[in-house]
N, C-alpha and C positions, 0 to 999 in steps of 0.2 A: 451330517447335514450342516452346512455352513449358516451362520447367523446372518440375517438380513441387515445390510448396512444402508444408512440413508446418507446421501451425499451432503456435504456442507455447502455453504454459500458458493465457494469457488468451484466445487464439484458440479454444481448446476451451471455456473457461468462458463467454466472451461472444462469440458469433458476430457476424458483420457487422451492426452496428446503424446504421440509417440515421436520418434526421431524424425520420421518422414514429414510429419506435420510441422514440426519445429523448423526443419530445413526450408519448407515451403514458406512459412512466415518470414524467415530470415531473408529469403530471396526477394519476397515482395517488399520488405522494409528497405533493402538495398536498392531496389528499383525505384521506390518512391523517394527516398531521401538521398540516395547516392552514397557511395562508400566513404567519402570524406565527412559527410554530415552525421553519420551514425554515432560517432563518439560524442559529438556535441549534443545530440538528442539524448543520449544515455546520461551524460553529465547533467543536463537540465532536469531530467526526470529524477535523478538521484538527489539533486538539491531540493527539488519540490517535495519529495518524500521526507527528507530530513527536516525541512521547514514545518511541514505538517506535523511530524512527531514532536518537534519542539513546542509548537503552539498547543498541542494536546496536553503535553506535560505541564506547561505554564497554566493552562486552564484548570488542570487537576490541582495544582498547587494553590491557585487562587481560591478554588472552592473549598480546599481544606483549611485555608487561613480565614476564610469568611466567618465560619461558626465561632472561632476563637475570638475574633474582634467583636462579634455581637454579644458573646457572653461577657466580655469585659465592660461593654457599654451598658449592659442591663443591670450591673451590680453597683 
């Protein structure tokens, strides 16, 4: 008897996508953006994701440095 699994966040958002579904999505994207625009859209999306990750890392570093500076000022 298999164990029941609960889908994660993306499992609820994006159900099981097969090859046929991915091809349909790709065709719709080409129809909407055009063949020449797809690489530009992908590049912009990649840069946006990279900037988001960098800002999250910077926020984590700032929050890690904050308690150290508070400890120095209180002594």
